[in-house]
C-alpha positions in Angstrom: -18.8 2.4 -26.9 -17.2 -0.8 -25.1 -18.1 -2.4 -21.9 -16.3 -0.3 -19.2 -15.6 2.8 -21.2 -17.8 4.6 -19.2 -15.8 3.7 -15.8 -12.9 4.8 -17.6 -14.0 8.4 -18.4 -15.2 8.7 -15.0 -11.8 7.5 -13.8 -10.1 10.0 -16.0 -12.2 12.8 -14.7 -12.0 11.7 -11.2 -8.1 11.3 -11.2 -6.4 12.9 -14.0 -5.8 16.5 -12.2 -3.9 14.7 -9.3 -1.9 12.5 -11.7 -0.9 15.6 -13.7 -0.2 17.4 -10.4 1.8 14.6 -9.4 3.8 14.4 -12.9 4.6 17.9 -12.8 6.2 17.4 -9.4 8.1 14.7 -10.8 9.3 16.2 -14.1 9.2 19.6 -13.2 8.0 20.7 -16.7 4.1 21.2 -17.9 4.7 19.5 -20.9 6.3 16.6 -20.0 3.8 16.0 -17.3 1.0 16.1 -19.7 2.4 13.8 -22.0 3.2 11.4 -19.1 -0.2 11.4 -17.6 -1.4 10.9 -21.2 0.7 7.7 -21.6 0.2 6.6 -18.1 -3.8 6.8 -19.2 -3.5 4.9 -22.4 -1.4 2.2 -20.7 -4.5 1.8 -18.2 -6.8 2.0 -21.0 -5.4 -0.9 -22.3 -5.4 -2.9 -19.3 -8.8 -1.5 -18.1 -10.5 -4.7 -18.2 -7.7 -6.2 -15.8 -7.5 -3.2 -13.7 -10.8 -1.8 -13.5 -12.2 -3.8 -10.4 -8.8 -3.7 -8.7 -7.3 -0.5 -7.8 -6.9 1.5 -10.9 -5.9 4.6 -9.5 -2.6 2.8 -7.8 -2.1 1.1 -11.2 -1.9 4.3 -13.1 -0.1 5.7 -10.4 2.6 2.8 -10.6 2.8 3.5 -14.6 3.3 7.2 -14.3 5.8 6.8 -11.9 7.9 4.2 -14.2 7.3 5.8 -17.3 8.9 9.3 -15.8 11.7 7.4 -14.5 12.3 5.6 -17.7 12.4 8.9 -19.3 15.0 10.1 -16.9 17.0 7.1 -18.1 17.2 7.9 -22.0 19.9 9.8 -23.1 17.8 11.5 -25.7 16.0 14.6 -24.2 12.9 16.7 -25.6 12.7 20.6 -24.7 9.4 21.9 -24.9 9.0 25.6 -25.7 9.0 28.3 -23.2 5.8 29.8 -24.7 2.7 28.7 -23.1 -1.1 29.1 -24.8 -3.2 31.9 -23.7 -4.9 30.9 -20.6 -7.7 33.0 -18.7 -6.2 34.2 -15.2 -8.2 33.8 -12.4 -7.2 36.6 -9.9 -3.9 37.2 -8.7 -1.6 34.2 -9.4 1.6 35.9 -8.0 1.3 33.6 -4.8 0.6 30.2 -6.6 3.7 30.8 -9.0 5.7 31.8 -6.0 5.3 28.9 -4.6 5.5 26.7 -7.1 8.6 27.9 -8.1 10.1 27.4 -4.5 8.9 23.8 -4.2 10.3 23.0 -8.2 13.9 24.8 -7.1 13.8 22.8 -3.8 12.8 19.3 -5.5 15.4 20.3 -8.1 18.2 20.0 -5.6 17.2 16.0 -5.3 18.4 13.3 -7.1 16.1 11.5 -9.5 15.4 8.7 -7.1 15.2 10.9 -4.0 12.8 13.1 -6.0 10.5 9.8 -6.8 10.3 8.7 -3.2 9.4 12.3 -1.8 6.5 12.6 -4.1 5.0 9.1 -4.1 5.9 9.1 0.2 4.5 12.6 0.6 2.3 13.9 -2.3 0.5 10.3 -2.5 1.0 9.8 0.8 1.9 6.3 0.4 3.5 3.9 3.1 7.1 2.9 2.7 6.4 -0.4 1.7 3.9 0.6 -1.5 6.8 3.0 -2.4 9.5 0.3 -2.2 7.3 -1.8 -4.0 6.3 0.4 -6.9 10.2 1.6 -7.5 11.5 -2.1 -6.7 13.6 -1.5 -4.0 13.9 -2.5 -0.1 12.0 -0.7 2.4 15.1 0.2 4.2 16.1 2.1 1.1 13.1 3.9 0.9 13.7 5.1 4.5 17.1 6.0 4.1 16.8 7.7 0.9 13.7 9.4 2.2 15.3 10.8 5.2 18.3 11.9 3.2 16.0 13.8 0.6 14.0 15.5 3.5 17.5 16.6 5.2 18.8 18.1 1.7 15.0 19.7 1.6 15.4 21.1 4.8 19.1 22.6 4.0 17.9 24.1 1.3 14.7 25.8 2.4 16.3 27.2 5.6 18.4 29.9 4.2 14.9 31.1 2.0 13.0 31.0 5.0 15.3 33.2 7.0 16.1 35.5 4.4 12.2 36.3 4.1 11.9 36.7 7.9 14.5 39.7 8.1 
């Protein structure tokens, strides 16, 4: 093993689940999310000697977000199959599936920029300045876009919540 490989393996073990979850929130597709995380980790490994002493997680998160945003800009789309490989089921997963579908449907009402800002701001809990830096826009744009996106989410969630209460 090369110097630093063990540290990288530890980093991957510690952060890959959270990165995968974030990528899934950004893409809405498990296959694309897995590919995006794999690409981000590969690019992080290539720069590992440079980033391992800094904030490697922030670097990987930025690479992941940029990779997903670049995929939105590409005119060619890949479509993964709907069939999932057999996976062991742990208990009743209906509640988890319902919540996940509800969240993804709500996120689908947002534009790509709004979705990226909401995920970086609220899933990663990044300050507005950091989100602005990662997406290369002004802090004012982040504030405005985040506010509008949350308002959209409130509108899309409100009818579903009131229907369930009846």
